[in-house]
C-alpha positions in Angstrom: 104.6 0.5 -65.0 105.0 -2.3 -62.5 104.2 0.0 -59.5 100.6 0.5 -60.5 99.3 -2.9 -59.5 96.8 -1.3 -57.1 95.3 0.8 -59.9 94.9 -2.1 -62.4 91.2 -1.5 -63.0 91.4 2.3 -63.6 91.5 4.1 -67.0 94.6 4.9 -68.9 94.1 8.6 -68.2 94.0 8.0 -64.5 97.0 5.7 -64.5 99.1 8.0 -66.7 98.5 10.9 -64.3 99.6 8.7 -61.4 102.7 7.6 -63.4 103.5 11.3 -64.0 103.2 12.0 -60.3 105.6 9.1 -59.5 108.1 10.1 -62.2 108.1 13.7 -60.9 108.4 12.4 -57.3 105.2 14.3 -56.4 102.8 11.5 -55.3 103.9 11.8 -51.7 103.5 15.5 -51.5 100.0 15.2 -53.1 99.0 12.6 -50.5 100.6 14.7 -47.6 98.7 17.8 -48.7 95.4 15.9 -48.4 96.3 13.7 -45.4 99.0 15.5 -43.4 99.2 13.2 -40.4 98.8 9.6 -39.5 96.1 8.4 -37.0 96.8 7.5 -33.4 94.8 4.2 -33.3 97.9 2.1 -32.8 96.9 -0.7 -30.4 94.4 -3.5 -30.9 92.3 -2.2 -28.1 92.1 1.3 -29.6 91.3 -0.3 -33.0 88.5 -2.4 -31.3 87.0 0.8 -29.7 87.3 2.7 -33.0 85.5 -0.1 -34.9 82.8 -0.6 -32.3 82.0 3.1 -32.3 81.4 3.1 -36.0 79.4 -0.2 -35.8 77.2 1.3 -33.0 76.6 4.4 -35.0 75.4 2.6 -38.2 74.8 -1.1 -37.5 73.4 -1.2 -33.9 71.3 -4.3 -34.6 74.0 -6.4 -36.2 75.8 -9.1 -34.3 78.6 -8.1 -31.9 82.2 -8.2 -32.8 84.3 -10.6 -30.7 87.7 -9.3 -31.8 89.3 -6.5 -33.9 93.0 -6.4 -34.4 95.9 -5.5 -36.5 97.4 -8.5 -38.3 101.0 -8.4 -39.7 100.2 -11.5 -41.8 97.6 -9.9 -44.0 99.2 -9.4 -47.3 98.3 -6.4 -49.3 99.8 -8.2 -52.2 96.8 -10.6 -52.2 94.5 -7.6 -52.4 93.5 -7.8 -48.7 93.6 -4.6 -46.6 91.5 -6.2 -43.9 89.5 -9.4 -43.3 86.2 -10.2 -41.8 86.0 -13.7 -40.4 82.7 -15.4 -39.4 83.5 -18.4 -37.2 80.8 -20.8 -36.2 81.5 -23.3 -33.5 79.4 -26.1 -31.9 79.4 -25.9 -28.1 77.3 -28.8 -26.8 73.8 -28.3 -28.3 74.4 -24.7 -29.2 75.9 -23.1 -32.3 77.9 -20.0 -31.5 79.0 -17.5 -34.0 81.8 -15.0 -33.7 82.7 -12.1 -35.9 86.3 -11.0 -36.1 87.9 -8.2 -38.1 91.6 -8.0 -38.9 93.3 -5.0 -40.4 96.7 -5.1 -42.2 99.3 -3.9 -39.8 100.8 -1.5 -42.3 97.7 0.7 -41.6 99.0 1.4 -38.1 100.8 4.3 -39.7 98.3 5.7 -42.1 95.7 8.5 -42.3 92.6 8.0 -40.1 90.5 8.3 -43.3 92.1 5.2 -44.8 91.6 3.2 -41.6 88.0 4.3 -41.4 87.4 3.2 -45.0 88.8 -0.2 -44.3 86.9 -0.6 -41.1 83.7 0.5 -42.9 84.4 -2.1 -45.6 84.8 -4.9 -43.1 81.8 -3.8 -41.1 79.6 -3.9 -44.2 80.4 -7.6 -44.5 78.3 -8.1 -41.3 75.2 -7.4 -43.4 76.3 -8.1 -46.9 78.7 -11.0 -47.6 79.3 -10.3 -51.3 80.7 -7.2 -53.0 77.5 -6.3 -54.7 75.5 -3.1 -55.2 73.9 -3.3 -51.7 77.3 -3.8 -50.1 78.8 -0.6 -51.7 75.6 1.3 -50.9 76.1 0.3 -47.2 79.7 1.4 -47.4 78.7 4.8 -48.8 76.0 5.1 -46.1 78.6 4.7 -43.4 81.3 6.7 -45.2 80.0 9.1 -47.9 83.5 9.5 -49.4 84.1 5.8 -49.5 85.0 5.5 -53.2 87.4 8.5 -53.1 89.0 7.1 -50.0 89.4 3.7 -51.6 91.2 5.4 -54.6 93.4 7.5 -52.3 94.3 4.3 -50.3 95.4 2.7 -53.6 97.5 5.8 -54.2 99.0 5.4 -50.7 99.8 1.8 -51.4 101.4 2.7 -54.7 103.5 5.3 -52.9 104.6 2.7 -50.3 105.7 0.4 -53.1 107.6 3.1 -55.1 109.0 5.3 -52.4 108.5 3.7 -49.0 106.6 5.1 -46.0 104.9 8.4 -46.2 105.0 9.1 -42.4 107.8 8.6 -39.9 107.1 6.0 -37.1 106.7 7.7 -33.7 
């Protein structure tokens, strides 16, 4: 089924269950039962505060974030839910580094758990650049349900593709 592009690496048994939920028009109700309401972190300032709070709880000694924002140009189609940018600039004799995190704008209207999972993922890049074992251990340290939330986010994206938004815009 073309609508399962977000579940490409999963087993046939998992994808067939999801296909059945889509065919029976039940994927949305399954997601709503687990995640009944969208979050209220709608502005870039609120997103920055949300992200810095998580960073300060788990990564106090890491470099500061210069910017956190929603970005409507991030394409989920290119497998990006968020981006961590490390920008180095030469200013006179000094080399300055800035860390920026951008989150796909479609997550303005999503469950708080999905937003947290994406933020945790991008924050983990402050310490681990590659998606290796240490990276995922850090993600699980910051969010113990990281892998389940990642899967549920994939289900949410599948629902968006097949049936449109799960929540109504305020």
